[in-house]
BALOBA-1460 file (C-alpha; in Angstrom, 3 decimals):
// residues 351
<rec num="1" residu="m" x="100.758" y="109.719" z="126.201"/>
<rec num="2" residu="t" x="101.926" y="111.818" z="129.405"/>
<rec num="3" residu="a" x="105.560" y="112.329" z="127.838"/>
<rec num="4" residu="t" x="103.999" y="112.961" z="124.098"/>
<rec num="5" residu="n" x="101.900" y="115.645" z="125.318"/>
<rec num="6" residu="s" x="105.047" y="117.279" z="127.291"/>
<rec num="7" residu="k" x="106.965" y="116.889" z="123.907"/>
<rec num="8" residu="r" x="104.184" y="119.313" z="122.193"/>
<rec num="9" residu="h" x="104.091" y="121.932" z="124.679"/>
<rec num="10" residu="l" x="108.155" y="122.286" z="124.896"/>
<rec num="11" residu="q" x="107.817" y="122.399" z="121.336"/>
<rec num="12" residu="r" x="104.767" y="125.031" z="121.412"/>
<rec num="13" residu="f" x="107.109" y="126.693" z="123.792"/>
<rec num="14" residu="f" x="110.231" y="126.764" z="122.188"/>
<rec num="15" residu="n" x="108.187" y="128.247" z="118.655"/>
<rec num="16" residu="r" x="106.142" y="131.142" z="121.004"/>
<rec num="17" residu="c" x="110.387" y="132.061" z="121.728"/>
<rec num="18" residu="a" x="111.463" y="131.656" z="118.062"/>
<rec num="19" residu="i" x="108.099" y="133.919" z="117.131"/>
<rec num="20" residu="l" x="108.484" y="136.340" z="119.968"/>
<rec num="21" residu="v" x="112.545" y="136.749" z="119.035"/>
<rec num="22" residu="s" x="112.091" y="137.351" z="115.631"/>
<rec num="23" residu="l" x="109.647" y="139.956" z="115.991"/>
<rec num="24" residu="v" x="111.525" y="141.558" z="118.241"/>
<rec num="25" residu="a" x="114.458" y="141.664" z="116.080"/>
<rec num="26" residu="l" x="112.116" y="142.534" z="112.783"/>
<rec num="27" residu="i" x="110.470" y="145.370" z="114.680"/>
<rec num="28" residu="v" x="114.223" y="146.429" z="116.165"/>
<rec num="29" residu="l" x="115.567" y="146.569" z="112.773"/>
<rec num="30" residu="t" x="112.675" y="148.105" z="110.895"/>
<rec num="31" residu="i" x="112.955" y="151.190" z="113.555"/>
<rec num="32" residu="v" x="116.740" y="151.249" z="112.944"/>
<rec num="33" residu="v" x="116.206" y="151.231" z="109.099"/>
<rec num="34" residu="v" x="112.975" y="153.988" z="109.207"/>
<rec num="35" residu="v" x="114.886" y="156.229" z="111.720"/>
<rec num="36" residu="g" x="118.179" y="156.457" z="110.123"/>
<rec num="37" residu="i" x="116.602" y="156.531" z="106.588"/>
<rec num="38" residu="r" x="114.706" y="159.677" z="107.820"/>
<rec num="39" residu="v" x="117.436" y="160.737" z="109.379"/>
<rec num="40" residu="q" x="119.697" y="160.892" z="106.704"/>
<rec num="41" residu="t" x="117.411" y="162.048" z="103.928"/>
<rec num="42" residu="a" x="116.622" y="165.471" z="105.748"/>
<rec num="43" residu="r" x="117.359" y="168.480" z="104.625"/>
<rec num="44" residu="f" x="118.639" y="171.297" z="106.560"/>
<rec num="45" residu="p" x="115.882" y="174.033" z="107.149"/>
<rec num="46" residu="a" x="116.402" y="177.217" z="105.535"/>
<rec num="47" residu="f" x="116.155" y="179.203" z="108.635"/>
<rec num="48" residu="l" x="118.696" y="177.102" z="110.479"/>
<rec num="49" residu="g" x="121.735" y="178.807" z="110.082"/>
<rec num="50" residu="n" x="123.657" y="181.700" z="110.025"/>
<rec num="51" residu="r" x="123.853" y="182.020" z="105.962"/>
<rec num="52" residu="t" x="122.961" y="185.953" z="104.668"/>
<rec num="53" residu="e" x="119.445" y="185.018" z="103.320"/>
<rec num="54" residu="n" x="118.544" y="184.367" z="107.017"/>
<rec num="55" residu="i" x="120.163" y="187.904" z="107.864"/>
<rec num="56" residu="r" x="118.424" y="189.151" z="105.090"/>
<rec num="57" residu="h" x="114.993" y="188.216" z="106.259"/>
<rec num="58" residu="i" x="115.451" y="189.388" z="109.999"/>
<rec num="59" residu="k" x="116.221" y="192.831" z="108.403"/>
<rec num="60" residu="t" x="113.071" y="192.986" z="106.073"/>
<rec num="61" residu="t" x="110.761" y="191.590" z="108.145"/>
<rec num="62" residu="t" x="111.301" y="193.586" z="112.058"/>
<rec num="63" residu="d" x="110.458" y="196.157" z="113.115"/>
<rec num="64" residu="p" x="113.737" y="197.825" z="114.259"/>
<rec num="65" residu="n" x="111.922" y="199.473" z="116.737"/>
<rec num="66" residu="e" x="110.465" y="197.075" z="118.799"/>
<rec num="67" residu="f" x="111.135" y="193.478" z="118.575"/>
<rec num="68" residu="t" x="112.080" y="190.704" z="120.273"/>
<rec num="69" residu="f" x="114.607" y="187.877" z="120.411"/>
<rec num="70" residu="a" x="115.903" y="184.512" z="122.199"/>
<rec num="71" residu="v" x="118.862" y="183.318" z="123.810"/>
<rec num="72" residu="v" x="119.731" y="179.443" z="124.722"/>
<rec num="73" residu="g" x="122.822" y="177.586" z="125.127"/>
<rec num="74" residu="d" x="123.818" y="173.852" z="125.411"/>
<rec num="75" residu="v" x="121.132" y="171.722" z="124.178"/>
<rec num="76" residu="k" x="122.989" y="168.771" z="123.696"/>
<rec num="77" residu="c" x="120.935" y="165.853" z="124.829"/>
<rec num="78" residu="g" x="118.213" y="167.476" z="125.927"/>
<rec num="79" residu="t" x="116.371" y="168.245" z="122.630"/>
<rec num="80" residu="a" x="113.061" y="167.410" z="124.259"/>
<rec num="81" residu="t" x="113.425" y="170.168" z="126.673"/>
<rec num="82" residu="f" x="114.644" y="172.371" z="124.088"/>
<rec num="83" residu="e" x="111.632" y="172.038" z="121.948"/>
<rec num="84" residu="e" x="109.146" y="172.776" z="124.939"/>
<rec num="85" residu="m" x="110.973" y="176.552" z="124.885"/>
<rec num="86" residu="l" x="110.738" y="176.180" z="121.121"/>
<rec num="87" residu="d" x="106.936" y="175.859" z="121.588"/>
<rec num="88" residu="i" x="106.698" y="178.515" z="123.804"/>
<rec num="89" residu="l" x="108.104" y="181.112" z="121.901"/>
<rec num="90" residu="r" x="105.762" y="180.254" z="118.952"/>
<rec num="91" residu="g" x="103.810" y="182.442" z="119.896"/>
<rec num="92" residu="d" x="105.614" y="185.288" z="120.785"/>
<rec num="93" residu="k" x="107.330" y="185.581" z="117.298"/>
<rec num="94" residu="p" x="110.668" y="186.619" z="118.016"/>
<rec num="95" residu="a" x="112.689" y="187.973" z="114.903"/>
<rec num="96" residu="f" x="115.344" y="185.262" z="115.577"/>
<rec num="97" residu="i" x="116.800" y="183.388" z="118.470"/>
<rec num="98" residu="s" x="120.465" y="182.553" z="118.996"/>
<rec num="99" residu="v" x="121.218" y="179.045" z="120.393"/>
<rec num="100" residu="l" x="125.291" y="179.621" z="122.366"/>
<rec num="101" residu="g" x="126.663" y="176.219" z="121.166"/>
<rec num="102" residu="d" x="126.749" y="172.819" z="121.918"/>
<rec num="103" residu="f" x="123.592" y="171.950" z="120.532"/>
<rec num="104" residu="v" x="124.794" y="168.390" z="119.513"/>
<rec num="105" residu="d" x="126.561" y="166.091" z="121.572"/>
<rec num="106" residu="h" x="129.338" y="164.955" z="119.585"/>
<rec num="107" residu="a" x="131.282" y="166.625" z="116.434"/>
<rec num="108" residu="e" x="129.681" y="164.392" z="113.735"/>
<rec num="109" residu="f" x="127.780" y="165.501" z="110.549"/>
<rec num="110" residu="a" x="124.983" y="162.532" z="111.727"/>
<rec num="111" residu="s" x="124.823" y="164.369" z="114.951"/>
<rec num="112" residu="h" x="124.003" y="167.943" z="113.280"/>
<rec num="113" residu="k" x="122.055" y="166.048" z="110.631"/>
<rec num="114" residu="l" x="120.174" y="164.735" z="113.374"/>
<rec num="115" residu="f" x="119.726" y="167.999" z="114.813"/>
<rec num="116" residu="a" x="118.536" y="169.492" z="111.826"/>
<rec num="117" residu="f" x="115.727" y="167.007" z="111.465"/>
<rec num="118" residu="e" x="114.604" y="167.903" z="114.901"/>
<rec num="119" residu="m" x="114.519" y="171.339" z="114.368"/>
<rec num="120" residu="s" x="112.584" y="171.331" z="110.861"/>
<rec num="121" residu="e" x="109.387" y="172.363" z="112.152"/>
<rec num="122" residu="h" x="110.358" y="174.817" z="114.980"/>
<rec num="123" residu="t" x="112.830" y="176.777" z="112.308"/>
<rec num="124" residu="q" x="109.481" y="177.484" z="110.129"/>
<rec num="125" residu="n" x="108.504" y="180.303" z="112.128"/>
<rec num="126" residu="f" x="111.797" y="182.374" z="113.084"/>
<rec num="127" residu="p" x="115.422" y="181.808" z="111.943"/>
<rec num="128" residu="m" x="117.823" y="180.186" z="114.333"/>
<rec num="129" residu="l" x="121.458" y="181.620" z="114.512"/>
<rec num="130" residu="l" x="124.087" y="179.016" z="115.629"/>
<rec num="131" residu="v" x="127.052" y="180.145" z="117.699"/>
<rec num="132" residu="p" x="129.547" y="177.005" z="117.525"/>
<rec num="133" residu="g" x="130.374" y="175.273" z="120.648"/>
<rec num="134" residu="n" x="133.176" y="172.818" z="121.350"/>
<rec num="135" residu="h" x="130.634" y="169.827" z="121.225"/>
<rec num="136" residu="d" x="129.499" y="170.831" z="117.847"/>
<rec num="137" residu="i" x="133.263" y="171.134" z="116.257"/>
<rec num="138" residu="a" x="136.371" y="169.030" z="116.581"/>
<rec num="139" residu="t" x="139.802" y="170.564" z="115.916"/>
<rec num="140" residu="n" x="140.931" y="167.023" z="113.504"/>
<rec num="141" residu="g" x="137.506" y="165.762" z="113.940"/>
<rec num="142" residu="p" x="134.984" y="164.592" z="111.152"/>
<rec num="143" residu="f" x="133.250" y="168.103" z="111.831"/>
<rec num="144" residu="r" x="135.892" y="171.013" z="112.033"/>
<rec num="145" residu="i" x="135.046" y="174.681" z="111.508"/>
<rec num="146" residu="e" x="134.999" y="174.257" z="108.094"/>
<rec num="147" residu="d" x="132.128" y="171.689" z="107.836"/>
<rec num="148" residu="f" x="129.904" y="174.174" z="110.150"/>
<rec num="149" residu="e" x="130.657" y="177.161" z="108.248"/>
<rec num="150" residu="n" x="129.760" y="175.169" z="104.810"/>
<rec num="151" residu="t" x="126.428" y="174.183" z="106.791"/>
<rec num="152" residu="y" x="125.487" y="176.604" z="108.644"/>
<rec num="153" residu="g" x="127.246" y="179.655" z="107.021"/>
<rec num="154" residu="p" x="129.892" y="181.498" z="109.021"/>
<rec num="155" residu="a" x="130.806" y="180.939" z="112.346"/>
<rec num="156" residu="q" x="131.313" y="185.108" z="113.027"/>
<rec num="157" residu="f" x="129.218" y="187.625" z="111.779"/>
<rec num="158" residu="s" x="127.795" y="190.809" z="112.390"/>
<rec num="159" residu="f" x="124.516" y="192.767" z="111.623"/>
<rec num="160" residu="s" x="122.322" y="196.044" z="112.788"/>
<rec num="161" residu="l" x="118.907" y="196.408" z="113.208"/>
<rec num="162" residu="g" x="117.900" y="199.697" z="113.827"/>
<rec num="163" residu="n" x="119.984" y="201.478" z="116.209"/>
<rec num="164" residu="c" x="121.678" y="197.653" z="117.576"/>
<rec num="165" residu="l" x="124.679" y="196.081" z="116.566"/>
<rec num="166" residu="f" x="124.753" y="192.294" z="116.833"/>
<rec num="167" residu="v" x="128.401" y="190.786" z="116.901"/>
<rec num="168" residu="f" x="128.145" y="186.776" z="116.822"/>
<rec num="169" residu="l" x="131.699" y="185.195" z="117.896"/>
<rec num="170" residu="d" x="133.531" y="182.167" z="117.054"/>
<rec num="171" residu="v" x="135.973" y="181.398" z="120.479"/>
<rec num="172" residu="i" x="136.561" y="178.078" z="120.096"/>
<rec num="173" residu="s" x="138.456" y="177.401" z="116.596"/>
<rec num="174" residu="v" x="142.272" y="176.680" z="117.028"/>
<rec num="175" residu="n" x="145.134" y="176.653" z="114.505"/>
<rec num="176" residu="g" x="145.616" y="180.540" z="113.961"/>
<rec num="177" residu="r" x="142.376" y="180.966" z="114.924"/>
<rec num="178" residu="t" x="141.999" y="181.484" z="118.465"/>
<rec num="179" residu="g" x="142.732" y="185.219" z="118.958"/>
<rec num="180" residu="q" x="140.746" y="186.451" z="115.850"/>
<rec num="181" residu="y" x="137.572" y="186.624" z="117.458"/>
<rec num="182" residu="l" x="138.928" y="189.671" z="119.082"/>
<rec num="183" residu="e" x="139.951" y="191.007" z="115.761"/>
<rec num="184" residu="f" x="136.521" y="190.502" z="114.141"/>
<rec num="185" residu="l" x="134.831" y="191.903" z="117.749"/>
<rec num="186" residu="d" x="137.255" y="195.121" z="117.539"/>
<rec num="187" residu="e" x="136.578" y="195.636" z="113.446"/>
<rec num="188" residu="a" x="132.768" y="195.177" z="114.178"/>
<rec num="189" residu="l" x="132.895" y="197.495" z="116.910"/>
<rec num="190" residu="s" x="134.669" y="199.969" z="115.503"/>
<rec num="191" residu="r" x="133.097" y="200.727" z="112.336"/>
<rec num="192" residu="p" x="131.381" y="204.285" z="111.922"/>
<rec num="193" residu="t" x="127.806" y="204.225" z="112.286"/>
<rec num="194" residu="e" x="125.211" y="206.594" z="112.286"/>
<rec num="195" residu="k" x="123.655" y="205.866" z="115.837"/>
<rec num="196" residu="r" x="124.431" y="202.702" z="117.728"/>
<rec num="197" residu="d" x="122.575" y="202.385" z="120.945"/>
<rec num="198" residu="k" x="122.975" y="199.027" z="122.172"/>
<rec num="199" residu="t" x="125.595" y="196.162" z="121.345"/>
<rec num="200" residu="f" x="124.436" y="192.627" z="121.856"/>
<rec num="201" residu="v" x="127.494" y="189.905" z="121.871"/>
<rec num="202" residu="f" x="127.026" y="186.765" z="121.519"/>
<rec num="203" residu="m" x="129.479" y="183.835" z="122.295"/>
<rec num="204" residu="h" x="129.483" y="179.964" z="123.840"/>
<rec num="205" residu="i" x="132.399" y="180.424" z="126.660"/>
<rec num="206" residu="p" x="132.321" y="183.281" z="129.206"/>
<rec num="207" residu="p" x="135.022" y="185.129" z="130.941"/>
<rec num="208" residu="s" x="135.317" y="182.723" z="133.465"/>
<rec num="209" residu="e" x="136.668" y="185.781" z="136.214"/>
<rec num="210" residu="l" x="133.636" y="187.339" z="135.990"/>
<rec num="211" residu="n" x="131.972" y="185.027" z="138.518"/>
<rec num="212" residu="s" x="132.907" y="182.503" z="140.843"/>
<rec num="213" residu="s" x="129.845" y="179.881" z="140.659"/>
<rec num="214" residu="l" x="130.229" y="179.353" z="136.704"/>
<rec num="215" residu="q" x="131.740" y="176.151" z="135.893"/>
<rec num="216" residu="c" x="133.100" y="176.433" z="132.154"/>
<rec num="217" residu="r" x="135.941" y="176.429" z="130.041"/>
<rec num="218" residu="e" x="138.775" y="179.020" z="130.145"/>
<rec num="219" residu="l" x="137.794" y="181.868" z="127.365"/>
<rec num="220" residu="p" x="141.431" y="182.356" z="125.129"/>
<rec num="221" residu="h" x="142.365" y="186.044" z="125.823"/>
<rec num="222" residu="s" x="139.522" y="186.821" z="128.055"/>
<rec num="223" residu="e" x="141.383" y="190.295" z="129.688"/>
<rec num="224" residu="k" x="141.594" y="191.685" z="126.232"/>
<rec num="225" residu="f" x="138.002" y="190.683" z="125.600"/>
<rec num="226" residu="l" x="137.050" y="192.316" z="128.803"/>
<rec num="227" residu="r" x="138.965" y="195.442" z="127.906"/>
<rec num="228" residu="l" x="137.000" y="195.645" z="124.547"/>
<rec num="229" residu="a" x="133.647" y="195.101" z="125.878"/>
<rec num="230" residu="q" x="134.639" y="198.338" z="128.202"/>
<rec num="231" residu="k" x="136.396" y="200.473" z="125.454"/>
<rec num="232" residu="h" x="133.091" y="199.685" z="122.708"/>
<rec num="233" residu="r" x="130.453" y="199.928" z="125.787"/>
<rec num="234" residu="v" x="128.908" y="196.652" z="124.540"/>
<rec num="235" residu="t" x="125.566" y="196.696" z="126.085"/>
<rec num="236" residu="y" x="125.093" y="192.782" z="126.535"/>
<rec num="237" residu="v" x="127.267" y="189.585" z="126.128"/>
<rec num="238" residu="f" x="125.280" y="186.264" z="126.403"/>
<rec num="239" residu="a" x="127.492" y="183.097" z="126.792"/>
<rec num="240" residu="g" x="126.770" y="179.462" z="127.479"/>
<rec num="241" residu="d" x="129.307" y="176.750" z="128.440"/>
<rec num="242" residu="h" x="127.788" y="176.445" z="132.429"/>
<rec num="243" residu="h" x="125.088" y="174.711" z="132.575"/>
<rec num="244" residu="g" x="122.682" y="177.080" z="134.380"/>
<rec num="245" residu="y" x="121.668" y="181.029" z="134.770"/>
<rec num="246" residu="v" x="124.327" y="183.618" z="136.030"/>
<rec num="247" residu="k" x="124.040" y="187.471" z="135.624"/>
<rec num="248" residu="t" x="126.602" y="190.082" z="136.079"/>
<rec num="249" residu="e" x="127.246" y="193.373" z="135.545"/>
<rec num="250" residu="r" x="130.797" y="194.904" z="134.977"/>
<rec num="251" residu="e" x="131.888" y="198.200" z="133.872"/>
<rec num="252" residu="g" x="128.707" y="199.442" z="132.320"/>
<rec num="253" residu="t" x="128.100" y="195.416" z="130.442"/>
<rec num="254" residu="t" x="125.432" y="193.112" z="131.570"/>
<rec num="255" residu="f" x="126.776" y="189.343" z="130.876"/>
<rec num="256" residu="i" x="124.291" y="187.000" z="131.309"/>
<rec num="257" residu="v" x="125.464" y="182.956" z="130.982"/>
<rec num="258" residu="t" x="122.248" y="180.775" z="129.545"/>
<rec num="259" residu="g" x="123.436" y="177.562" z="129.663"/>
<rec num="260" residu="g" x="120.039" y="175.953" z="130.990"/>
<rec num="261" residu="g" x="118.613" y="174.729" z="127.247"/>
<rec num="262" residu="g" x="118.429" y="171.197" z="127.998"/>
<rec num="263" residu="a" x="121.533" y="169.270" z="128.298"/>
<rec num="264" residu="k" x="122.732" y="168.294" z="132.381"/>
<rec num="265" residu="l" x="122.537" y="171.299" z="135.071"/>
<rec num="266" residu="r" x="125.623" y="172.028" z="137.122"/>
<rec num="267" residu="g" x="126.914" y="174.518" z="139.428"/>
<rec num="268" residu="h" x="125.071" y="175.823" z="142.942"/>
<rec num="269" residu="h" x="123.627" y="178.725" z="141.059"/>
<rec num="270" residu="g" x="120.910" y="178.984" z="138.871"/>
<rec num="271" residu="r" x="120.190" y="175.329" z="138.103"/>
<rec num="272" residu="f" x="117.081" y="175.137" z="135.804"/>
<rec num="273" residu="h" x="116.527" y="174.867" z="132.442"/>
<rec num="274" residu="h" x="115.432" y="178.074" z="130.836"/>
<rec num="275" residu="l" x="115.669" y="180.219" z="127.602"/>
<rec num="276" residu="v" x="116.179" y="184.200" z="127.725"/>
<rec num="277" residu="r" x="113.720" y="186.178" z="125.794"/>
<rec num="278" residu="m" x="114.951" y="189.952" z="125.497"/>
<rec num="279" residu="s" x="112.742" y="192.577" z="124.307"/>
<rec num="280" residu="v" x="113.689" y="195.852" z="122.781"/>
<rec num="281" residu="k" x="111.365" y="198.694" z="122.083"/>
<rec num="282" residu="h" x="113.065" y="201.908" z="121.113"/>
<rec num="283" residu="d" x="115.298" y="203.077" z="124.034"/>
<rec num="284" residu="m" x="114.478" y="200.491" z="126.428"/>
<rec num="285" residu="v" x="115.679" y="196.588" z="127.126"/>
<rec num="286" residu="t" x="114.078" y="194.473" z="129.164"/>
<rec num="287" residu="e" x="114.746" y="190.508" z="129.361"/>
<rec num="288" residu="t" x="112.442" y="187.455" z="130.571"/>
<rec num="289" residu="v" x="113.936" y="184.401" z="132.271"/>
<rec num="290" residu="i" x="111.616" y="181.718" z="130.657"/>
<rec num="291" residu="i" x="111.808" y="178.827" z="132.680"/>
<rec num="292" residu="a" x="110.785" y="175.047" z="131.174"/>
<rec num="293" residu="k" x="110.124" y="172.127" z="132.950"/>
<rec num="294" residu="k" x="113.092" y="169.086" z="131.798"/>
<rec num="295" residu="q" x="111.400" y="167.035" z="129.613"/>
<rec num="296" residu="q" x="111.756" y="162.734" z="129.007"/>
<rec num="297" residu="e" x="114.114" y="162.275" z="126.384"/>
<rec num="298" residu="t" x="113.248" y="158.782" z="125.676"/>
<rec num="299" residu="t" x="112.300" y="158.714" z="122.239"/>
<rec num="300" residu="e" x="115.130" y="161.662" z="121.494"/>
<rec num="301" residu="l" x="117.589" y="159.455" z="123.093"/>
<rec num="302" residu="i" x="116.668" y="156.021" z="120.797"/>
<rec num="303" residu="e" x="116.573" y="158.426" z="117.794"/>
<rec num="304" residu="r" x="120.203" y="159.623" z="118.835"/>
<rec num="305" residu="n" x="121.744" y="156.307" z="119.327"/>
<rec num="306" residu="i" x="120.187" y="154.950" z="115.771"/>
<rec num="307" residu="a" x="121.276" y="157.962" z="114.121"/>
<rec num="308" residu="v" x="124.580" y="158.723" z="115.398"/>
<rec num="309" residu="y" x="125.715" y="155.029" z="115.975"/>
<rec num="310" residu="l" x="123.693" y="152.412" z="114.894"/>
<rec num="311" residu="w" x="122.928" y="153.823" z="111.317"/>
<rec num="312" residu="p" x="126.636" y="154.990" z="110.346"/>
<rec num="313" residu="l" x="127.727" y="151.549" z="111.372"/>
<rec num="314" residu="l" x="125.227" y="149.158" z="109.221"/>
<rec num="315" residu="t" x="125.799" y="151.605" z="106.300"/>
<rec num="316" residu="y" x="129.501" y="152.545" z="106.601"/>
<rec num="317" residu="n" x="130.165" y="150.519" z="103.118"/>
<rec num="318" residu="y" x="128.303" y="147.959" z="100.640"/>
<rec num="319" residu="v" x="129.919" y="145.348" z="103.247"/>
<rec num="320" residu="s" x="128.047" y="146.539" z="106.353"/>
<rec num="321" residu="i" x="124.960" y="147.484" z="103.850"/>
<rec num="322" residu="a" x="125.191" y="143.755" z="102.530"/>
<rec num="323" residu="v" x="125.251" y="142.054" z="105.882"/>
<rec num="324" residu="t" x="122.556" y="144.423" z="107.074"/>
<rec num="325" residu="f" x="120.207" y="143.103" z="104.184"/>
<rec num="326" residu="v" x="121.483" y="139.685" z="105.038"/>
<rec num="327" residu="i" x="120.619" y="140.308" z="108.736"/>
<rec num="328" residu="l" x="116.944" y="141.302" z="107.686"/>
<rec num="329" residu="g" x="116.465" y="138.383" z="105.449"/>
<rec num="330" residu="l" x="117.458" y="136.095" z="108.217"/>
<rec num="331" residu="v" x="115.388" y="137.273" z="110.584"/>
<rec num="332" residu="i" x="111.979" y="137.569" z="108.286"/>
<rec num="333" residu="w" x="113.069" y="134.222" z="107.149"/>
<rec num="334" residu="s" x="113.504" y="132.750" z="110.690"/>
<rec num="335" residu="l" x="110.022" y="134.457" z="111.622"/>
<rec num="336" residu="l" x="108.074" y="133.028" z="107.969"/>
<rec num="337" residu="f" x="109.515" y="129.336" z="109.019"/>
<rec num="338" residu="s" x="108.504" y="129.557" z="112.995"/>
<rec num="339" residu="l" x="105.159" y="130.445" z="111.891"/>
<rec num="340" residu="r" x="104.558" y="127.814" z="109.341"/>
<rec num="341" residu="q" x="105.871" y="125.576" z="112.127"/>
<rec num="342" residu="r" x="103.545" y="126.194" z="114.521"/>
<rec num="343" residu="k" x="100.589" y="125.971" z="111.914"/>
<rec num="344" residu="r" x="101.810" y="122.731" z="111.573"/>
<rec num="345" residu="l" x="101.729" y="121.736" z="115.327"/>
<rec num="346" residu="v" x="98.319" y="123.530" z="116.003"/>
<rec num="347" residu="k" x="97.294" y="120.688" z="112.947"/>
<rec num="348" residu="k" x="98.949" y="117.788" z="114.328"/>
<rec num="349" residu="i" x="96.945" y="118.722" z="117.764"/>
<rec num="350" residu="v" x="94.064" y="119.145" z="116.169"/>
<rec num="351" residu="l" x="94.177" y="116.554" z="114.244"/>
């Protein structure tokens, strides 16, 4: 009798384990499929990117004499922290926000798709203009500068708003384009205008010689850039790449390095997550550093790994799709079989 009871207990234990494993596997597969489909079918929000319609919206809906805009860089794996900053901005209603590159972690379409999915709610409030960073595009990778421009609009562009000129530069691309950002900048700053009081330049990599505390890549043709900024009396230059906050003035130009958008912080100074809010009111420009607390990235980390790694692996081709459905079928069959076995065992014990 004792041996029979032990056998039943052991059988019940294995049935419970089989049910638990099947349930966990089913839940994991369900989450992967749901997240994968949601991200894959997500559309790029209208206000995300540098398309002509977004620039037109900024110019037609903004009071040129009094407006605000925000600048932030290096979001990467800190999407939840970045979203916290965007929630703070929501009530401010800025004309636009500029992300200074490295807003995704890997230069892959799946990463950009996930970013679009995460930004769909926030970009309903104001346009988000994007500067390409070294993590956003790859020279020979799956997401190149051509893909960036097909997805978001031009990587280099400029527009005027009242007496202010805004110039956005691509300092990442190579293969003959490296020096083009200088030509584009010089041309944009040399155009005759009735009156241009202030010029704002946006880029990913700052001139490293500005400050010894900067931990960033080398800006191609850095000295020429500084000479152009001095020649044309650029008011502000915004850059990222250094994961922190550094402000420096040189030859009448204010350089603000703001790379605290959510990525892991670096350096010994300015180690806090933040964005910079700029206010333009007639002839006055003021800046406010808005500090945000680092947020837990657990949910975002799960979504990122599913969207970037698991889902593409499961849907790579027809074979992987077929294998995925077979695995899902086996898991469901195993769960149903285990439940049926448990039901039979309970009936035997009752009898």
